[in-house]
PDB file with one MODEL, atoms N, CA, C and O in Angstrom:
MODEL        1
ATOM      1  N   MET A   1       0.835  -1.196   0.000  1.00  0.00           N
ATOM      2  CA  MET A   1       0.000   0.000   0.000  1.00  0.00           C
ATOM      3  C   MET A   1       0.879   1.258   0.000  1.00  0.00           C
ATOM      4  O   MET A   1       0.582   2.244  -0.675  1.00  0.00           O
ATOM      5  N   HIS A   2       1.965   1.193   0.776  1.00  0.00           N
ATOM      6  CA  HIS A   2       2.859   2.354   0.836  1.00  0.00           C
ATOM      7  C   HIS A   2       3.478   2.620  -0.533  1.00  0.00           C
ATOM      8  O   HIS A   2       3.605   3.771  -0.948  1.00  0.00           O
ATOM      9  N   SER A   3       3.863   1.553  -1.233  1.00  0.00           N
ATOM     10  CA  SER A   3       4.483   1.723  -2.549  1.00  0.00           C
ATOM     11  C   SER A   3       3.478   2.325  -3.532  1.00  0.00           C
ATOM     12  O   SER A   3       3.855   3.116  -4.397  1.00  0.00           O
ATOM     13  N   PHE A   4       2.202   1.954  -3.403  1.00  0.00           N
ATOM     14  CA  PHE A   4       1.176   2.494  -4.280  1.00  0.00           C
ATOM     15  C   PHE A   4       1.015   3.993  -4.057  1.00  0.00           C
ATOM     16  O   PHE A   4       0.881   4.760  -5.010  1.00  0.00           O
ATOM     17  N   ARG A   5       1.029   4.407  -2.777  1.00  0.00           N
ATOM     18  CA  ARG A   5       0.884   5.824  -2.449  1.00  0.00           C
ATOM     19  C   ARG A   5       2.095   6.604  -2.951  1.00  0.00           C
ATOM     20  O   ARG A   5       1.957   7.709  -3.475  1.00  0.00           O
ATOM     21  N   ALA A   6       3.275   6.026  -2.790  1.00  0.00           N
ATOM     22  CA  ALA A   6       4.502   6.693  -3.257  1.00  0.00           C
ATOM     23  C   ALA A   6       4.467   6.837  -4.774  1.00  0.00           C
ATOM     24  O   ALA A   6       4.835   7.879  -5.317  1.00  0.00           O
ATOM     25  N   ARG A   7       4.026   5.792  -5.445  1.00  0.00           N
ATOM     26  CA  ARG A   7       3.947   5.828  -6.917  1.00  0.00           C
ATOM     27  C   ARG A   7       2.932   6.880  -7.367  1.00  0.00           C
ATOM     28  O   ARG A   7       3.168   7.586  -8.347  1.00  0.00           O
ATOM     29  N   LEU A   8       1.808   6.988  -6.661  1.00  0.00           N
ATOM     30  CA  LEU A   8       0.781   7.970  -7.002  1.00  0.00           C
ATOM     31  C   LEU A   8       1.321   9.384  -6.802  1.00  0.00           C
ATOM     32  O   LEU A   8       1.081  10.269  -7.623  1.00  0.00           O
ATOM     33  N   LEU A   9       2.055   9.592  -5.701  1.00  0.00           N
ATOM     34  CA  LEU A   9       2.634  10.903  -5.421  1.00  0.00           C
ATOM     35  C   LEU A   9       3.645  11.270  -6.501  1.00  0.00           C
ATOM     36  O   LEU A   9       3.683  12.410  -6.964  1.00  0.00           O
ATOM     37  N   LEU A  10       4.455  10.306  -6.896  1.00  0.00           N
ATOM     38  CA  LEU A  10       5.451  10.532  -7.945  1.00  0.00           C
ATOM     39  C   LEU A  10       4.758  10.875  -9.260  1.00  0.00           C
ATOM     40  O   LEU A  10       5.213  11.747 -10.000  1.00  0.00           O
ATOM     41  N   TYR A  11       3.651  10.181  -9.548  1.00  0.00           N
ATOM     42  CA  TYR A  11       2.899  10.415 -10.776  1.00  0.00           C
ATOM     43  C   TYR A  11       2.337  11.830 -10.822  1.00  0.00           C
ATOM     44  O   TYR A  11       2.416  12.504 -11.850  1.00  0.00           O
ATOM     45  N   PHE A  12       1.764  12.281  -9.690  1.00  0.00           N
ATOM     46  CA  PHE A  12       1.192  13.626  -9.659  1.00  0.00           C
ATOM     47  C   PHE A  12       2.265  14.701  -9.749  1.00  0.00           C
ATOM     48  O   PHE A  12       2.061  15.725 -10.400  1.00  0.00           O
ATOM     49  N   SER A  13       3.412  14.478  -9.097  1.00  0.00           N
ATOM     50  CA  SER A  13       4.497  15.457  -9.167  1.00  0.00           C
ATOM     51  C   SER A  13       5.039  15.510 -10.593  1.00  0.00           C
ATOM     52  O   SER A  13       5.437  16.573 -11.069  1.00  0.00           O
ATOM     53  N   TYR A  14       5.054  14.352 -11.281  1.00  0.00           N
ATOM     54  CA  TYR A  14       5.510  14.293 -12.676  1.00  0.00           C
ATOM     55  C   TYR A  14       4.569  15.100 -13.568  1.00  0.00           C
ATOM     56  O   TYR A  14       5.024  15.824 -14.454  1.00  0.00           O
ATOM     57  N   ILE A  15       3.273  14.980 -13.342  1.00  0.00           N
ATOM     58  CA  ILE A  15       2.285  15.742 -14.119  1.00  0.00           C
ATOM     59  C   ILE A  15       2.480  17.238 -13.878  1.00  0.00           C
ATOM     60  O   ILE A  15       2.424  18.037 -14.813  1.00  0.00           O
ATOM     61  N   GLU A  16       2.710  17.612 -12.608  1.00  0.00           N
ATOM     62  CA  GLU A  16       2.891  19.015 -12.257  1.00  0.00           C
ATOM     63  C   GLU A  16       4.118  19.591 -12.951  1.00  0.00           C
ATOM     64  O   GLU A  16       4.083  20.711 -13.460  1.00  0.00           O
ATOM     65  N   ILE A  17       5.203  18.821 -12.968  1.00  0.00           N
ATOM     66  CA  ILE A  17       6.442  19.269 -13.627  1.00  0.00           C
ATOM     67  C   ILE A  17       6.212  19.415 -15.134  1.00  0.00           C
ATOM     68  O   ILE A  17       6.651  20.393 -15.739  1.00  0.00           O
ATOM     69  N   CYS A  18       5.533  18.456 -15.728  1.00  0.00           N
ATOM     70  CA  CYS A  18       5.264  18.516 -17.172  1.00  0.00           C
ATOM     71  C   CYS A  18       4.419  19.736 -17.511  1.00  0.00           C
ATOM     72  O   CYS A  18       4.643  20.391 -18.528  1.00  0.00           O
ATOM     73  N   ARG A  19       3.442  20.039 -16.650  1.00  0.00           N
ATOM     74  CA  ARG A  19       2.573  21.187 -16.896  1.00  0.00           C
ATOM     75  C   ARG A  19       3.373  22.488 -16.803  1.00  0.00           C
ATOM     76  O   ARG A  19       3.174  23.399 -17.606  1.00  0.00           O
ATOM     77  N   LYS A  20       4.274  22.572 -15.826  1.00  0.00           N
ATOM     78  CA  LYS A  20       5.100  23.775 -15.683  1.00  0.00           C
ATOM     79  C   LYS A  20       6.024  23.932 -16.881  1.00  0.00           C
ATOM     80  O   LYS A  20       6.220  25.040 -17.381  1.00  0.00           O
ATOM     81  N   ILE A  21       6.592  22.818 -17.340  1.00  0.00           N
ATOM     82  CA  ILE A  21       7.490  22.867 -18.505  1.00  0.00           C
ATOM     83  C   ILE A  21       6.717  23.315 -19.737  1.00  0.00           C
ATOM     84  O   ILE A  21       7.214  24.105 -20.540  1.00  0.00           O
ATOM     85  N   ARG A  22       5.503  22.808 -19.879  1.00  0.00           N
ATOM     86  CA  ARG A  22       4.678  23.171 -21.037  1.00  0.00           C
ATOM     87  C   ARG A  22       4.361  24.661 -21.013  1.00  0.00           C
ATOM     88  O   ARG A  22       4.421  25.325 -22.047  1.00  0.00           O
ATOM     89  N   VAL A  23       4.023  25.189 -19.839  1.00  0.00           N
ATOM     90  CA  VAL A  23       3.726  26.620 -19.699  1.00  0.00           C
ATOM     91  C   VAL A  23       4.968  27.444 -20.019  1.00  0.00           C
ATOM     92  O   VAL A  23       4.882  28.464 -20.702  1.00  0.00           O
ATOM     93  N   ASN A  24       6.128  26.999 -19.524  1.00  0.00           N
ATOM     94  CA  ASN A  24       7.375  27.720 -19.774  1.00  0.00           C
ATOM     95  C   ASN A  24       7.708  27.733 -21.263  1.00  0.00           C
ATOM     96  O   ASN A  24       8.120  28.765 -21.793  1.00  0.00           O
ATOM     97  N   THR A  25       7.534  26.602 -21.943  1.00  0.00           N
ATOM     98  CA  THR A  25       7.841  26.543 -23.373  1.00  0.00           C
ATOM     99  C   THR A  25       6.850  27.385 -24.160  1.00  0.00           C
ATOM    100  O   THR A  25       7.224  27.994 -25.162  1.00  0.00           O
ATOM    101  N   ASN A  26       5.584  27.432 -23.727  1.00  0.00           N
ATOM    102  CA  ASN A  26       4.602  28.279 -24.399  1.00  0.00           C
ATOM    103  C   ASN A  26       4.974  29.744 -24.267  1.00  0.00           C
ATOM    104  O   ASN A  26       4.887  30.500 -25.234  1.00  0.00           O
ATOM    105  N   ASN A  27       5.389  30.148 -23.069  1.00  0.00           N
ATOM    106  CA  ASN A  27       5.805  31.531 -22.853  1.00  0.00           C
ATOM    107  C   ASN A  27       7.045  31.845 -23.681  1.00  0.00           C
ATOM    108  O   ASN A  27       7.178  32.942 -24.223  1.00  0.00           O
ATOM    109  N   TRP A  28       7.948  30.880 -23.775  1.00  0.00           N
ATOM    110  CA  TRP A  28       9.178  31.060 -24.552  1.00  0.00           C
ATOM    111  C   TRP A  28       8.836  31.259 -26.030  1.00  0.00           C
ATOM    112  O   TRP A  28       9.396  32.134 -26.691  1.00  0.00           O
ATOM    113  N   HIS A  29       7.913  30.439 -26.540  1.00  0.00           N
ATOM    114  CA  HIS A  29       7.504  30.562 -27.945  1.00  0.00           C
ATOM    115  C   HIS A  29       6.824  31.907 -28.188  1.00  0.00           C
ATOM    116  O   HIS A  29       7.055  32.548 -29.213  1.00  0.00           O
ATOM    117  N   ILE A  30       5.994  32.328 -27.254  1.00  0.00           N
ATOM    118  CA  ILE A  30       5.273  33.600 -27.418  1.00  0.00           C
ATOM    119  C   ILE A  30       6.261  34.768 -27.406  1.00  0.00           C
ATOM    120  O   ILE A  30       6.135  35.697 -28.204  1.00  0.00           O
ATOM    121  N   SER A  31       7.242  34.721 -26.505  1.00  0.00           N
ATOM    122  CA  SER A  31       8.182  35.838 -26.382  1.00  0.00           C
ATOM    123  C   SER A  31       9.134  35.894 -27.575  1.00  0.00           C
ATOM    124  O   SER A  31       9.676  36.955 -27.887  1.00  0.00           O
ATOM    125  N   PHE A  32       9.341  34.751 -28.247  1.00  0.00           N
ATOM    126  CA  PHE A  32      10.284  34.721 -29.367  1.00  0.00           C
ATOM    127  C   PHE A  32       9.596  34.753 -30.730  1.00  0.00           C
ATOM    128  O   PHE A  32      10.264  34.770 -31.764  1.00  0.00           O
ATOM    129  N   SER A  33       8.274  34.761 -30.732  1.00  0.00           N
ATOM    130  CA  SER A  33       7.578  34.762 -32.025  1.00  0.00           C
ATOM    131  C   SER A  33       7.417  36.175 -32.572  1.00  0.00           C
ATOM    132  O   SER A  33       6.853  36.359 -33.651  1.00  0.00           O
TER     133      SER A  33
ENDMDL
END
């Protein structure tokens, strides 16, 4: 059960990081277009 919770936490943090990266790349494209 602990491993499942750890995996879920890792999954959500991964989604959060991907979303931040996507926002950063969008801002980068907008500022350079």
